Legacy VTK file of the C-alpha trace (Angstrom):
# vtk DataFile Version 3.0
C-alpha trace
ASCII
DATASET POLYDATA
POINTS 224 float
94.619 -3.374 -69.076
94.268 -0.707 -71.777
93.145 1.887 -69.231
96.079 0.971 -66.967
98.562 1.376 -69.813
96.965 4.688 -70.745
97.256 5.961 -67.168
100.900 4.907 -66.995
101.695 6.629 -70.271
100.051 9.850 -69.043
102.044 9.748 -65.800
105.269 9.117 -67.682
104.512 11.979 -70.032
103.924 14.346 -67.098
107.167 13.217 -65.471
109.210 13.669 -68.618
107.853 17.162 -69.202
108.013 18.384 -65.599
110.436 21.227 -64.940
113.399 20.533 -62.698
113.158 22.772 -59.616
115.846 21.182 -57.433
119.288 20.043 -58.487
122.904 20.747 -59.344
124.483 22.092 -62.523
128.237 21.718 -63.091
130.110 23.996 -65.498
133.472 24.266 -67.194
134.995 27.754 -66.918
137.484 29.068 -69.470
139.383 32.356 -69.380
141.224 33.912 -72.337
142.655 37.284 -73.311
144.663 39.016 -76.020
145.919 41.538 -73.494
149.627 41.160 -72.584
148.793 42.367 -69.072
146.214 39.603 -68.572
148.192 36.883 -70.354
150.343 36.275 -67.273
147.257 35.143 -65.363
145.942 32.646 -67.911
148.009 29.688 -66.736
147.055 30.295 -63.122
143.373 30.354 -64.085
143.447 26.844 -65.551
141.275 24.210 -63.861
138.613 26.765 -62.970
135.141 25.361 -62.347
131.658 26.214 -61.127
128.872 24.227 -59.455
125.431 25.687 -58.804
122.900 24.087 -56.443
119.268 25.108 -56.173
116.323 24.185 -54.008
113.160 25.929 -52.830
114.025 29.595 -52.225
117.822 29.121 -52.105
120.656 29.230 -54.644
124.221 28.223 -53.796
127.386 28.179 -55.868
130.907 26.842 -55.436
133.441 28.514 -57.729
137.128 27.722 -58.209
139.092 30.503 -59.937
142.235 28.562 -60.743
144.987 29.172 -58.201
143.578 32.538 -57.134
140.450 31.871 -55.137
137.642 29.568 -54.093
134.307 31.229 -53.525
131.047 29.947 -52.090
127.876 32.000 -52.250
124.431 31.260 -50.840
121.485 33.454 -51.862
118.424 33.103 -49.640
115.172 34.580 -50.919
113.445 34.756 -47.514
116.383 36.716 -46.050
116.763 38.884 -49.170
120.521 38.378 -48.841
123.549 36.693 -50.372
126.229 35.181 -48.135
129.743 35.078 -49.635
132.727 33.057 -48.405
136.060 33.770 -50.137
139.367 31.979 -49.656
142.199 33.567 -51.625
144.965 36.145 -51.676
143.154 38.408 -49.181
142.662 35.529 -46.766
139.458 33.838 -45.673
136.611 36.354 -45.723
132.889 36.014 -45.007
130.458 38.718 -46.082
126.703 39.228 -46.242
125.168 41.326 -49.001
121.684 42.608 -48.270
119.785 43.094 -51.505
118.129 46.248 -50.179
120.951 47.837 -48.175
123.816 47.057 -50.566
122.250 47.350 -54.005
125.446 48.490 -55.773
127.515 45.646 -54.298
124.780 43.127 -55.088
124.540 44.345 -58.679
128.310 44.037 -59.093
128.014 40.379 -58.040
125.012 39.600 -60.275
124.762 38.338 -63.829
121.902 40.768 -64.482
121.979 44.093 -62.620
118.662 45.735 -61.757
119.147 48.359 -64.482
120.375 45.899 -67.145
118.451 45.244 -70.340
117.656 41.616 -71.224
116.777 40.679 -74.805
115.362 37.167 -75.303
116.247 35.827 -78.745
114.566 32.967 -80.600
117.716 30.919 -81.245
118.192 27.403 -79.896
120.969 24.896 -79.300
121.604 21.918 -77.044
123.852 22.199 -74.007
124.434 19.176 -71.744
121.500 17.489 -73.471
119.020 20.343 -72.861
117.338 22.570 -75.432
118.471 26.122 -74.710
117.523 29.592 -75.885
119.642 32.714 -76.148
119.544 35.977 -74.199
121.655 39.096 -74.639
122.292 41.157 -71.508
123.306 44.805 -71.826
124.509 46.503 -68.669
124.092 50.215 -67.990
127.691 50.895 -69.095
126.996 49.240 -72.467
128.908 46.021 -71.696
127.132 42.987 -73.172
127.128 39.290 -72.378
125.527 36.273 -74.003
123.534 33.756 -71.997
121.999 30.441 -72.997
119.229 29.156 -70.749
116.820 26.232 -70.577
113.193 26.386 -69.473
113.368 22.670 -68.626
115.143 23.713 -65.416
113.363 26.413 -63.435
114.519 27.077 -59.869
111.831 28.740 -57.761
114.336 31.464 -56.853
116.638 32.881 -59.509
118.788 35.506 -57.788
122.419 35.646 -56.771
125.297 35.735 -59.216
124.493 33.496 -62.196
120.690 33.258 -62.405
118.106 36.007 -62.833
114.317 36.350 -62.657
114.600 38.305 -65.915
115.656 35.081 -67.660
112.868 32.432 -67.773
115.019 29.402 -67.014
118.331 28.133 -65.667
121.578 29.529 -67.063
123.479 26.863 -69.026
126.190 28.976 -70.681
127.634 32.483 -70.379
130.043 34.417 -72.595
131.158 37.680 -71.011
134.082 39.978 -70.265
135.566 40.315 -66.782
138.525 42.495 -65.856
139.736 42.584 -69.458
139.385 38.826 -69.932
136.924 36.795 -71.997
135.060 34.322 -69.817
133.158 31.305 -71.118
131.056 29.189 -68.765
129.338 26.071 -70.128
127.297 23.399 -68.357
128.305 19.774 -68.820
126.267 17.971 -66.150
122.847 18.263 -64.501
121.857 16.253 -61.426
118.540 16.214 -59.588
119.997 14.691 -56.417
123.067 15.631 -54.415
124.657 14.805 -51.071
125.496 17.071 -48.102
122.500 19.318 -48.777
122.628 20.923 -45.317
126.307 21.827 -45.805
125.784 23.117 -49.353
123.044 25.572 -48.349
124.507 26.574 -44.983
124.956 30.310 -44.364
126.999 29.801 -41.182
130.468 31.328 -41.218
133.103 28.552 -41.432
135.819 28.356 -38.808
138.817 30.553 -39.615
136.900 33.073 -41.749
136.908 36.795 -40.928
133.503 38.467 -41.096
133.620 41.721 -43.062
131.114 44.262 -44.350
130.938 45.543 -47.944
132.448 48.800 -46.622
135.410 46.865 -45.170
135.990 45.213 -48.556
135.972 48.568 -50.336
138.637 49.867 -47.954
140.785 46.766 -48.557
140.565 47.377 -52.305
141.492 51.043 -51.872
137.977 52.351 -52.464
136.071 54.934 -50.470
LINES 1 225
224 0 1 2 3 4 5 6 7 8 9 10 11 12 13 14 15 16 17 18 19 20 21 22 23 24 25 26 27 28 29 30 31 32 33 34 35 36 37 38 39 40 41 42 43 44 45 46 47 48 49 50 51 52 53 54 55 56 57 58 59 60 61 62 63 64 65 66 67 68 69 70 71 72 73 74 75 76 77 78 79 80 81 82 83 84 85 86 87 88 89 90 91 92 93 94 95 96 97 98 99 100 101 102 103 104 105 106 107 108 109 110 111 112 113 114 115 116 117 118 119 120 121 122 123 124 125 126 127 128 129 130 131 132 133 134 135 136 137 138 139 140 141 142 143 144 145 146 147 148 149 150 151 152 153 154 155 156 157 158 159 160 161 162 163 164 165 166 167 168 169 170 171 172 173 174 175 176 177 178 179 180 181 182 183 184 185 186 187 188 189 190 191 192 193 194 195 196 197 198 199 200 201 202 203 204 205 206 207 208 209 210 211 212 213 214 215 216 217 218 219 220 221 222 223
């Protein structure tokens, strides 16, 4: 009996300390700004949210940017690509970003660009019940953002928009600037099981979406 209890306690200990490699993290998203130009958008950005799903070699996210846009992205390690599906003021657009062919576009969509500096800091706090540590990210242009991450959750692939291989865990909170606005993203729920897995990680273009290239998007935005 003693040996049985000992074996059970060891198994429980392993289970409690095992890293989560598959699951879903849900976040609150808050926008704010002191800029009069940006103030007009604040009300329309209420009720923004973010859900990130991760499994072996794939990261997916569903983002709601208030009244402006819904955006789904699926980053697939084996394809070295991120698939983006936007539904907003420009219509319904599907786009594929190849990490090798479209490095600048990929970096603009990523939390940590390839040339960004990441400083891991020995500060801790709890977010959604998880012990988290701090990282400061400095982009090439000098812009900085603050990230809190937990090593208790470690997706096998950390690419795409919100996660990075340069950060040794799952992102649980972000404080950054975007288009003159302060953005705060904070996790409030972690699940290890979710429904509609095939739909969540699908890279197929939904009906009604127009397939565009990164070059097409630049032209729409007035770029060259």
